[in-house]
N, C-alpha and C positions, 0 to 999 in steps of 0.2 A: 460686566464692568460698570461701576457706578459713574454717574455723570460727574464731570469736574466741577469744582466750586466756581471756577471762572472759565467761561467759554470764550476763546479768542477767535474772531473771524476776520478774514481779509478777503477782499475781492480778487486779488491777484497774487500769484506765487512770488512775483517780483517784489512785492512789498514786505516779504517775510523778514528781511534784514532789519527793518525798522522796528521790529518787535523784540529784539535781543534784550534791551534794558528792561522791558516789561516782564519777559519770562524770567530773567535773572532775579529780579526783585520778588516776583511771586514765589520762586524757589526759595529765596532767602526767608520769606515769611511763612514757608511751608504750606502754601496754598496750592491745592491741585488745580491744574489747568490743562486745557487741550486746545491746540491750534488747528484750525480748519480753514481751507481755502474754498470759498463758495461765493460766486458773484451774484449780487442782487439783480443784475441786468441779464446775465447769460444763463443763470441757473435758479430762477425764482422758486420753482417747485422744490428743488433740493434744499434750498435755504429754509423755506417754510417748514419742511419735514424735519430738518436737523434741529432748528430752534425749538420746535414743539417737543421733540424727543428729549433733548437735554434739559429743557425747562421742566418737563414732567419728571425727569430723573433726578432733579435736585440742584441743578445749576443755580447759583445765586446771583451771578452778575455776568453780563456780556461786555466784552471789550471788542469794538468793531473798528478796524483800521481801514481807512479808505482815502483815496485821492480824488481829484477832479470833482465830479458831481456829488460824490460821497453819499450815495443813496443807502449804502449798507446799514449804517446805524439806525436810520429812521425806519427802514423796513423791519429790522429786528424789533425795534420799539413798537411797531404796529402789530407784531405777532405775540410778544411776551410782555407781561406787566412787571418783569424783573428790571432792575436798573441796567441801563445801557450807557457805557462810556465810549464816546467817539474819540478816535485818535486820527487827526488829519495827517495824511502822508504828504511830505513835500514832493512837488513835481508839477509839471505842466507850466503854462505861461505865467501863472501867479504863484508858483512855488509852494502850493499848499493852502494859500489864503482862500482860494475858492472852496476847497474842501472844508476849511474851518467855518466859513460863513454858511455853507450848506448845513453843517451840523448844529450850529447855534441858532439857526432860524427855523427850527422845527415848529409845526403848527401846534397850537394849544391842545393838550391832551396826550401828546406823544413826545415827552421830553427825552433829550439825549444830553447827558452831562458831557461836556467837551473839554478836552485838555489842549495844550498848545501843539503847534506843528513841530515836528522834529524830535531830537533825542530827549529833551526835557519833557515833552509831552508823553513820550514813551515811558519814562520813569514815573511821571505823575499818574498815568493810567493805572499802573500797578499799585501805587500808593493809595490812590482813591479807592480802588477795589478793596485793598487791605483795610482801609478805614471803615468802609461799609461792613465788611465781614467782622471786624473787631467789635462792632456794636453788640454782637452776640457770641463772641469767642474770645475768652480771656487770653489764650495762648497767642493768638494773632495780635491782640492788643499789646501784650508784653513785647513781642518781637518788633512791632511797630514803634513802641516807645524806645526800645534799645536803638533802633535805626535812627530815630530823631535825636536821641542823645549823642550819637556819633556825629550827626550833622552839626549839632551845636558846638561840639569840641573841635570840629574842623579837621 
């Protein structure tokens, strides 16, 4: 099986519900994706192996959803040179703001494009992935333009 164009990773199965808008939009744009639960803290070897495998197999973008310390996107960014989109998951004492700050404050050289906390962030992660892919794929660009036309019409 070919690697998905977008690899979606989350550190906990309990975060999966926060990715529904992401996966729905990727389906709409006809972008292949695969969701995998691997913790950066509890399964670092498995994470490294999986990222290397899908990266070598042709995955173009990683979406990493994480809460609290939000290490997952940064660890993925340290393994792959492909774009990483961080999706902060709401929760904890700061309701996801801690995760957001962790993602946007990456050290120089390991960027993580970060979207907002919550459902709008989930949608924007898919849209940003589609925009990146659309740079080299006319069909995705057309689907993205159709989507944006619908947004303009309300």
